[in-house]
C-alpha positions as CSV (number, residue, x, y, z in Angstrom):
1,M,187.0,-52.7,25.2
2,V,187.2,-51.8,21.5
3,T,187.6,-54.2,18.6
4,Y,189.7,-52.3,16.0
5,P,189.1,-52.7,13.2
6,S,185.6,-53.9,13.9
7,T,184.5,-57.5,13.2
8,H,183.0,-56.1,10.0
9,G,186.4,-54.7,8.9
10,V,185.5,-51.1,9.6
11,Y,188.2,-48.7,10.7
12,E,186.6,-46.1,13.1
13,E,188.0,-42.8,11.9
14,T,187.7,-41.2,15.3
15,I,189.3,-44.0,17.4
16,R,192.0,-41.7,18.7
17,E,189.5,-39.1,19.9
18,V,187.4,-41.9,21.5
19,C,190.4,-43.1,23.4
20,E,191.3,-39.5,24.5
21,V,187.7,-39.0,25.9
22,V,187.9,-42.3,27.8
23,H,191.3,-41.2,29.3
24,Q,189.9,-37.7,30.2
25,F,187.3,-39.4,32.4
26,G,189.8,-41.8,34.1
27,G,189.1,-44.8,32.0
28,Q,191.5,-47.3,30.4
29,V,191.1,-48.6,26.8
30,Y,191.4,-52.3,26.1
31,L,191.9,-53.1,22.5
32,D,190.6,-56.5,21.4
33,G,193.3,-57.7,19.0
34,A,191.2,-60.3,17.3
35,N,191.7,-58.4,14.0
36,M,195.2,-57.3,14.7
37,N,196.5,-58.6,11.4
38,A,194.5,-55.9,9.7
39,Q,196.5,-53.2,11.6
40,V,199.9,-54.3,10.3
41,G,201.5,-51.4,8.5
42,I,198.5,-49.1,9.1
43,T,198.5,-48.3,12.8
44,S,199.2,-49.7,16.2
45,P,197.4,-50.0,19.5
46,G,199.8,-47.4,21.1
47,F,199.3,-44.9,18.3
48,I,195.5,-45.0,18.6
49,G,195.6,-44.7,22.4
50,A,194.9,-48.2,23.7
51,D,196.3,-49.0,27.2
52,V,196.1,-52.8,26.8
53,S,195.9,-55.0,23.8
54,H,196.1,-58.7,23.1
55,L,196.4,-60.6,19.8
56,N,195.4,-63.9,18.6
57,L,198.4,-65.8,17.1
58,H,196.2,-68.2,15.2
59,K,195.1,-65.3,13.0
60,T,198.1,-62.9,13.0
61,F,200.8,-65.5,12.6
62,C,198.7,-68.2,10.9
63,I,199.4,-70.9,13.5
64,P,196.7,-73.6,14.3
65,H,194.0,-72.4,16.6
66,G,195.4,-72.9,20.1
67,G,198.9,-73.1,18.7
68,G,198.8,-76.8,18.2
69,G,199.0,-77.2,22.0
70,P,198.3,-74.9,24.9
71,G,196.9,-71.6,23.7
72,M,199.1,-68.5,23.7
73,G,197.7,-65.0,24.1
74,P,200.3,-62.3,24.1
75,I,199.3,-59.1,25.8
76,G,200.9,-55.6,25.4
77,V,200.4,-52.9,28.0
78,K,201.5,-49.3,28.3
79,A,204.3,-48.6,30.8
80,H,201.9,-47.4,33.6
81,L,200.3,-50.9,33.6
82,A,203.5,-53.0,33.3
83,P,203.9,-53.5,37.1
84,F,200.5,-55.2,37.2
85,V,201.3,-57.9,34.5
86,P,202.0,-61.2,36.1
87,G,205.0,-63.3,35.4
88,H,208.1,-62.3,33.4
89,S,208.0,-59.8,30.6
90,V,209.2,-60.9,27.2
91,V,210.5,-57.5,26.5
92,Q,212.2,-55.4,29.2
93,I,210.6,-52.0,29.5
94,E,213.1,-49.2,30.4
95,A,211.9,-46.4,32.7
96,C,211.4,-43.1,30.8
């Protein structure tokens, strides 16, 4: 799991290479989207090579922590992991 940018606000310059090495050895990269709002307009989890990412709506969309009710934690996955996501997809993924 990678927090990107880090909790200290640091953008790891070699993040794409790190993800490539993880994939070369059969691993998956989970991107902690706690600081996702800092990526807007700069990069995206798919671009850097993450396989799974979540985001916190209370930071990214400025809603109250927990959303004022039950918490909501959207998760994005690459196509190869989509069959393993429970429930109904918000966005339908077309087969490539």
